[in-house]
C-alpha positions in Angstrom: 0.0 -0.6 0.0 2.8 2.7 0.7 3.3 3.0 -3.4 -0.4 3.3 -3.7 0.0 7.4 -4.7 3.6 6.0 -6.7 1.9 7.2 -10.3 0.6 10.1 -8.8 4.0 11.3 -7.6 5.2 10.2 -10.8 2.5 12.4 -12.9 3.5 15.6 -10.6 7.2 14.6 -11.2 6.6 14.9 -15.0 4.5 18.3 -14.9 7.1 19.8 -13.3 9.5 18.9 -16.0 6.9 19.8 -18.4 6.0 23.2 -16.9 9.9 24.4 -17.7 9.4 23.1 -20.8 6.6 25.1 -22.3 5.5 28.5 -21.8 2.0 27.8 -22.1 0.5 24.8 -20.1 -2.7 23.2 -20.6 -4.4 19.6 -20.0 -4.3 18.3 -23.8 -1.0 19.2 -24.2 0.6 17.8 -20.9 -1.4 14.9 -21.9 0.2 14.8 -25.6 3.7 15.7 -24.1 3.6 12.9 -21.6 2.7 10.2 -24.3 5.4 11.3 -26.5 7.8 11.5 -23.7 7.0 7.9 -23.1 6.7 6.4 -27.0 11.3 7.7 -26.1 11.8 6.4 -23.7 13.2 2.8 -24.0 11.8 0.3 -21.7 13.9 -0.6 -19.0 15.7 -4.4 -19.1 15.7 -7.3 -16.5 18.7 -6.9 -14.3 21.5 -9.1 -15.5 20.1 -8.8 -19.0 23.4 -9.6 -21.6 24.1 -6.1 -22.7 26.1 -6.7 -26.1 24.6 -7.0 -28.9 20.9 -7.8 -30.4 21.5 -11.7 -31.3 23.0 -12.5 -27.6 20.5 -10.2 -26.1 17.4 -11.6 -27.9 18.8 -14.9 -29.6 14.9 -15.7 -31.3 15.7 -12.5 -33.3 18.6 -14.6 -35.2 15.5 -17.1 -36.2 13.9 -14.3 -38.7 14.8 -14.0 -41.8 17.2 -11.9 -43.4 14.8 -9.4 -44.6 12.6 -9.2 -41.3 16.7 -9.4 -39.2 17.3 -6.1 -41.8 13.6 -3.8 -41.1 13.7 -4.9 -37.1 17.8 -3.5 -36.9 17.1 -0.6 -39.1 14.3 -0.1 -36.5 15.8 -0.9 -33.7 19.5 1.5 -34.5 16.8 4.7 -35.6 15.8 3.6 -31.3 19.1 4.4 -30.2 19.3 7.2 -32.1 16.6 8.9 -30.5 17.4 7.7 -27.1 20.4 9.2 -27.5 19.8 12.4 -28.6 17.2 13.3 -26.6 20.2 12.6 -23.6 22.7 14.8 -25.2 19.9 17.7 -25.3 18.5 17.1 -22.0 19.2 20.5 -20.6 18.0 22.5 -23.3 14.7 24.0 -24.6 14.8 21.3 -26.9 15.1 17.9 -26.1 14.0 15.7 -28.8 15.9 14.8 -32.1 12.6 16.1 -34.2 12.7 19.4 -32.4 16.1 20.0 -33.7 15.7 18.5 -36.7 12.8 21.3 -37.3 14.6 24.1 -36.6 18.0 22.9 -38.4 15.4 22.2 -41.9 13.8 25.6 -41.1 17.6 27.2 -40.6 18.5 25.8 -44.2 15.2 26.9 -45.7 16.1 30.1 -44.3 11.6 29.8 -43.5 9.2 27.1 -44.8 5.8 26.0 -44.3 4.1 24.0 -41.1 3.1 21.1 -44.2 6.2 21.2 -45.5 8.3 20.0 -42.2 5.3 17.4 -41.6 5.9 15.9 -45.3 9.9 16.4 -45.6 10.2 13.8 -42.3 7.3 11.4 -42.9 5.3 12.7 -39.9 1.5 12.0 -38.5 0.0 15.6 -39.2 -0.7 15.8 -35.3 2.6 14.7 -34.0 3.8 17.4 -36.2 2.2 20.6 -34.9 2.4 19.9 -32.0 6.1 20.3 -32.9 6.2 23.2 -34.0 3.7 24.1 -31.4 6.2 23.6 -28.7 9.0 25.3 -31.1 7.6 28.5 -31.6 5.8 29.1 -27.6 9.1 28.8 -26.9 10.0 31.5 -29.3 12.3 29.6 -31.0 10.0 29.5 -34.4 7.6 32.3 -35.8 5.6 32.7 -38.8 4.9 35.5 -41.4 3.6 35.7 -44.6 4.5 34.7 -47.6 5.9 37.4 -49.9 3.9 35.9 -52.9 0.7 34.6 -51.3 -0.3 36.6 -48.5 -2.5 33.2 -47.8 0.4 31.5 -46.8 2.5 31.7 -43.4 6.1 30.4 -43.3 7.8 29.6 -40.5 11.4 31.3 -39.5 13.7 30.9 -37.1 14.1 33.6 -34.0 16.7 34.7 -33.0 16.8 33.0 -29.7 15.9 29.8 -32.3 19.7 30.5 -34.0 21.0 30.7 -30.5 19.7 27.2 -29.2 20.8 25.8 -32.8 24.5 27.2 -32.4 24.7 24.9 -29.3 22.4 21.4 -30.1 24.4 21.7 -33.0 27.2 20.8 -30.8 25.6 18.4 -29.0 24.2 16.4 -31.8 27.4 16.6 -33.6 29.1 14.9 -30.3 25.9 12.5 -30.1 27.0 11.2 -33.4 30.2 10.7 -33.5 29.6 8.9 -29.7 27.1 6.5 -32.2 29.8 5.9 -34.5 32.1 5.3 -32.6 32.9 1.7 -32.5 32.0 0.9 -36.2 35.3 1.3 -38.8 33.5 4.1 -41.3 34.3 2.1 -43.8 31.9 -0.4 -42.6 29.0 2.1 -42.0 29.6 4.4 -45.6 28.9 0.7 -47.3 25.8 0.4 -45.9 24.1 3.7 -46.8 24.1 4.0 -50.4 21.7 0.6 -50.1 19.5 2.9 -47.6 19.6 5.6 -49.6 18.1 3.2 -52.4 15.4 2.0 -50.2 14.4 5.8 -49.3 14.4 6.7 -52.3 12.2 4.1 -53.6 9.7 4.5 -51.1 9.4 8.1 -50.7 7.2 8.8 -53.4 5.3 5.8 -52.7 4.6 6.9 -49.4 4.2 10.8 -50.0 1.6 10.4 -52.6 -0.4 7.1 -51.9 -0.1 6.8 -48.1 -4.4 7.3 -48.5 -4.5 3.8 -50.6 -5.2 0.4 -49.5 -2.7 -2.1 -48.5 -3.5 -4.1 -51.8 -2.9 -1.4 -53.7 0.2 -0.1 -52.7 1.5 -3.4 -53.0 0.7 -4.1 -56.4 2.0 -0.2 -57.5 5.4 -1.3 -55.8 6.1 -4.3 -57.4 4.8 -2.4 -60.6 7.7 -0.5 -60.0 10.4 -2.4 -58.2 12.2 -2.9 -62.1 12.8 0.7 -62.7 15.1 0.4 -59.4 16.6 -3.0 -59.9 
């Protein structure tokens, strides 16, 4: 019974952290923030679990076919990167890889529409808008009217956003160096062209045909595959 109110205490602790990160506080945003936070934190491992490679920690993975192992491995690698990025950005106004990417992209493009940012990174609309809202609420991005079409608004990096981006870039460069520290450059660079080819192939399908059912998408992919052989 002594842990009866443990969950409530955890929520209070999370709200204190949320309060430090956000300028505009409301219950809906707090709920979304908690969900995003839960999805980004890795599941705790049991004590005694082998911390070596995936095959030693989870030997059943070796029983999968090569394609499944490839997909699961790339998914796990992306998860590690998200985890390390959050650690690297922990004490900053931004604390996720996605927030960093949005600032970096707007800085590179000089200005960008909200939908452009969402589409570039293949995000669900609500996820992208929540991220943009956090960045604007914290004064890192602001909106201006498009010069050629006054109905369109563009996101621009604020002076504070530029300062934060410089600081975050240093931390993310450190994270990247750490991430690849145990792998020879020649090894991972050989894999890169294959991953880029897969990305290129599926990018158009994802962007232009995402509202179609799986059967239609599967037939479309089958008809296009000869172009990439």
